[in-house]
N, C-alpha and C positions, 0 to 999 in steps of 0.2 A: 639517245635513248633508246631512237625510233630503230623496233626491231625491223631489218630487212626480213622478207619473205614471208610476214604473216601480215603484210598489209592486203596482199591476195582477196583473203579473207575476210578484211576487218569493215577496211573502206574501201576499197578497191571493188568499182561496181562495172561489171562486162558486160557491152553489149553485140551481140549476137548477130551475122548476118551472110555468114556463109553458108557451101553448098556440103551433101553429102561427099561428093566426087572430090572437095579442099578435104577433107579431114583426110578419107582415107589415103590422100595422099603424102599429108603427114607423117603417118608412120615410117614412113623412110626417109624424111627429110633431116637435112642436114641444120646442125643449131643456128644457121645464119637466117635460115630459112623459116622460124619459127613462127615467127611474127606475122607469117601467112595463111597460119591454119588456123579454122574455121570462118576465114573473112577476117576481115581489118576489127580489132577493140578500140574503142574507146575509151580512157581511162582520167577520170578525176581524181585530185586528192580537194578533202577540205581543206581548210584554214589552219593554218599552224599552230592555234592556238586551241585546237578542235582535236587536233592529234595528240598535243600534249596531254592536254584533259583527259584525253576517253581513254590514253594509255595511264593515266595515274589511275583513271578507278580502277580498268581493268586490276591494276596489282593490290590496290585496296580491296578491291572482290575475293583477293586470292590470298590477300593476310588470311583475311575473314572465315575462310573456307570451315576452320573446326568446327565454327560456333553451329552452321549450318543446318538446318533439318531436311529431313527428305522431302515435306512436303515443299520446303521452298524449292528444293531441287528440282518438282516434277513442275511447280511453276512456273519457275525463269524456263525451261523446256517448254512448256505452250504459251509464254509468253516472246518469247524468239520464233515460234514457228508461228505466233498470229501478225508476228512484224514483216517474217516473209510469206504470209501471206500460202503456209502450204497446212496443210490438217497434220496432227499430232499423231504418231506412227503407234495405232495399238498394242504392236508384238511390243517396243520400246519400252509403252507407258508399263506393262503388265509387267518385264523385266524389271522396269523401276520398284515397282513395291514388293520387290522378293529381298531386299536388301537387307542387312540386318546391320551392317557394319560401315558407316562414311567415314573411319581414320585411318583405312585400307583399301588400297587396291582392289578392285570389286571385280567378284572372276572373270565374268565374262560378260560383252556386249555385243548380243548376237544380231545382225540385223543380217542375211545369210537368205538370200531372194529377194528384200524390200529394195524398192524402186528408190534411187538418190538421184537426182535430179541435182541443178547448181542450186535453189533454195530452197530443196531439202538437206541439200550439206550445210548448207550456211547454216540452219535453222538446229545443227546436232551443238554450236556453240555456247548456246545456252547452256546445252548439259556436259559437253568438254570442261568447261571452265571451269567446272564445282567439282565431277568425278574423275578419278586415273582406273585405269583397266589394267586387269594380266592377259587380256585377249579381246584383241578386237576385229571381230569376225564381218568383213565384207563379202563374202563372198558372193560371184554374181547378183551385182545392187544395182548393174546398169549405169555406172559410172563418166560422163560422159569427161570432157576433158576439164572445162572450167570448175563443174561440182568437185573434179577431184584434186585439182592443183590447191583449192579452198580448204576441202578435209585433211590432205597432209600436208598443208601447213600447220592447219588447227593442230593435229595430233604433237607434230613438232613442238609448238609453242608451249604447249600441254603435258606436255610427256605422256599423251593421252594412254598408251599400248608398251608392253613388254616385250607382245606379242600380235603380229597383226597379220592379216589374209586376206588378200583384196585379188584372189584367184577369180578367172574367169571375167575379168571384165575387161573388155578388149578394145574400148572406147576411149581409156584415158588420154589416149594424146598426145602430142610432144611437154605443153605444159603441166602436164599430170606426173609424169615422166623427170620432170626438171624438177619439180616439186616433190616428189618421190627419193630423187637425190639429196633433197636437202635434208632431206628428215633421216636420214639411212647416214648422211652425213656429221648431222648437230646433234639425236636424238643419243639421252643420254643413259637410257633404258630400255631403248629395245634394243633387243636379241635375235628374235625370229622373225622372219619376212616369209612370207608363201605366195609366189605368186607365179603360180601355176595354171595353165591353157593362156597365157596373152601372148599374141606374137612380141616377142623380143628379136626388132630388127634393129638393123644399123643404128640408128639415134639412141633406144634405149639402154641399147649394149651400149654405148656411149656414155649415156647417163648411171648407166649401173656402174661400169668402170668405177669413173669418179667417183662415186659414190664411195667404191669399195674400198680405194686407196689409204684409208683416213676414217672409216666407220667401225662400228663398236659388237657388228653384229656376227652372231657364233654362229648362224643355222641360214641358211637359205634353201626355199624349195623351188625350184626353175624348172619340174617338169613339163612336158609338152607346149615349150618357148620357142621351137623352130631356132633354138640358139645353137647352130649349127653352122660353120664356114667359116665368114670373116665375125660375126658376132661372138663367138665362141673364139675367135682370137683374142678379141677385142676384152671379154672377161677372163681369158686366164690373162692377159699381159699385167693387170691390178692385180688379181691374185698372186703372180708369183711374188710379188714383197708382202702380202698380206699378212699379218700375224694374227689376227682377231678368229675370223672363220674356220670354226670347227665341224661342222656339217653341209653337205655342199652335194646338193639331189639333182637329178640333172634325166630321171627315166624319160624315157617317149620322146626322145627329140635326133633318131633318126642321125644319130651323133655316126661316123663311117668309119671308116679302115683308113685312110689314107691322110688326109687335113687334120680331122678333128681328133682321131688318136695320136697322133705328133702333137699338138697341142696338150692332148692330155699328162704324155710322157714327160713334156715338158713342165708342165704342170707341178707333178711329184718330185723332178729332180733338184725343183727352185723352192717350192716353199714347205717344211716339215712342221708346219704346227696343224693344218689341216687334219682331222681324226678318221672323219668319214665320207667316203665317196663314194655315192649307190650312182651307177651308170644302167639299172634296169630295160632292157626293150628296145637297145638300139642296137647298130651294126658293126660293132665293134669288128668281126670276127678274128683268124689265127693271125691275120697280115698285123692288122690292128693292136693284139694283144702284146705281139711284140715288143710295138713302141709304148704301151704303157707300162710292160714289167721292165725299160731298160729306165725306167723312171724311178719303180718299186723298187728295184734293185736299192738304191741309197737311202731309202725309208729305213733307218736305222731307230728314230726314237717317235718318228711322227704319225705314219696315218694305222688305224684301228683295224677300221672295215672296209672291205670291199666288197659292192655289190655287183658283179656281173650278169644278173638274172637276163636269162633267153638275148643269147648276145653271138650269136650264129657260130656257135664256136666247137670246134673237132678235137678229136687227140689229137691230133698233129699243135695244135697251140698250147698244147699242155707241155711240150719241150720247152718253151717260153717262158712258164708259169714253174717249171720245176728249178729251173737256172736259177731262178729270184727268188723262191720261195727260201734257200738257208740264208742268205745274207739280212733276211728281211727280220729285223729283231722286236718292232713293236706291232705288229699284224696279227690281230685276234679276233678276227671274224672273215671268211672267206665264204662266199655265195657265188656257184657256179650254174647253179640249176636251172633247169632246162633248156640244158645243152644237149647236144649228142656228141657227152664223152667219149663213153663206150666201156668197157673194159681194157682196151689199149690205153686211154687217157688217165683211167685209174693206177695202170701199172705204172703211167712215166710220173708219176705224179707220186708214188710211194716211197722210194728213197728221200725226195725233198721234204714229202711231210715227219719224216723219222726224224731229221736232221733239225728243221726248224722248232722249235721249242717255243715259241711265243702263241701258235693258234690255240685257243680257246673254243671255236663252235666252225663249223664245216657245214656245207649246204650241197649236199649235193640229188636234191627232189629229180626227178627226170629227167634221167643222165643216162638213160639207156644202159644203166651196167644189168649184170645178172650176177650168179652164184662167183664166178673168175673175180669178179669187181669186188664183192663182200667179200673174199677170202685175203686180196690184197689188204684191204683197210682193214682187215682184222689185224695182218701184221703192223698196219701202223701202230694202231689201237693198245695193240698189247707191245709198243717200246713206248708209247707216250705216256709223260707226267704228268701232261697238262690240259691235252683234249676233256672239255667236258658235255659237249653237244653235237652230234649228229646227226644227220640230218637224208636219210635214204626213200622217202616212199618215191611210188611209182615207177619204181625201178619192178625188174620182174627177179626179186632174192628170193629162193625157192630154199628149200630144209638145209640144203648141205649149207649155202651162204649164212644163213643165219645160225646157225652149229657154230662154225666159225668167229662169228662176233660174238654167243656166247661165250665160246673157249675162252678169246681176249678177252672179254674184260673179267671172267674168273683172275688175270692175271691185273689189269688198268683196276684201278682207285683213282679216280680223277672223274670218270667219263660219267655223267648223271643225267644223261636222258639220250637214248638214242628213239628218234620218228622212223618207227616204220606202216607201213599199211596194216589197219586193219583186219580185213579180209586176207585171207589164205590163202595163197596160190595153189592153181591145180600140180596134181603130183599126176606121175605113174602108175606108182603104188598107194593104195589108199591109205596105210600105214603109217606114212609120209607127211600124210592134212595132218594127221594128229601130231607127228612131229613137232610138227610146224607151230601146230599152238603150245604146247607144252614147252618148246625154247624160248618162242614170246614171252612165256613165262618166268623164264629164269633169266631170261634178258632184262626183262622190268625188274625182277628182283634185285639183281644185280647194282642196276642203276638206282635205286631206292636205298641201298646197303651204300653206296660210293655219296648220296646225297647226306644221310645221315652223317657220314664219320666229317661228313664237309661242314656241316651246320654244327656241331659235336668240334671242330677245330676250329671255328673260327666262334663260338660262345666261348671255349676256353682261351683262345685268343684274347679276345675282349677283357673276360677277367681278372687275365693276366696283365693287362695295360691298365684298368682301374687299379690293383694292386702296385 
């Protein structure tokens, strides 16, 4: 009957005597050394009869939650604040006043930027035991180790959130990561976690790895977490067999073209349930792309979106991608923007793009292509029955390239959006500037035509299904 993991937030009282140096060292501590973090903890439990009665009272309260009023919820939170000797958060009280439906999950509890020390975290139980939320925003809340541990245990116990954002809390410590791991493993409703701008070193990576082996988490945002090298190896080891996670965001992690790229390639070889992989703003380069493409080749029914924005790629790396694309049957979105692909890169990709019949969206913004590259893309568009969106902004495409794209759109019936620069490019002849304006209008009209036809097909199909 006693629930392990919740006592830290309800009955356990921790007294902290450690130094800041002890805490900083803990980020790389092993599980065996957790008890040393932030000084020694003195833990005491109430007598057995008080534990049992407290647990029963809490369950009785949960059973009566359907009949509770907003006034009673606010009173419960204020009473909890008084008990823990903290002032109620004005921002929180304002949000409570706007709630209109107490019988379903509240849309959001936004505590971004609110300082939540240990006592403030404990006081939130008066609220979380009565209300459940869709989105719980704890960004920049200055969570410390014990406060984070207590709060994560509450969220787990009360199923408080389906989407949790703990970004920019760099001091949650080993106990916090351990409680977060339990939350991810045990929660029946948590489907998205945002944990950006937090150093994920060896022990945090181990805690997340344990959690991901049996979690229901579908979306994980791990941008700016320093998850490179061994931490990435630890995470990938768990994700190879994970069948729940569908979206993984690893932007801005300095992922390299050697060990990191090999791990990402292995991830794609063994995991066929991941749908989105975002690797923006890393250091993959052409060498690393080769490893990733080896895994991409075996993605028959898995990955649908691959983002390689700003990864030091060149036209040389497109050779590896061209070998993989014909065999990728699931990929729908490919973003190669902010890489120096040049016209050579597009020419190397062209035939593979034509053979591939799954791609719906292709991102080539700021890739140093000119009219020659646009002509190669026009050949692909004319042959493709599925491409829906093409982004070629911030490229030097003049009248000749735009005319090629316009001619291709007279044949193509699937492309409904072409992202182009709104300002026309300089030309040697003035009449070519006017030609650019005219052709841009033609491209827009043809895309509008295709969009209307697609909408009509969808409407007809829906009517047919109803019939």
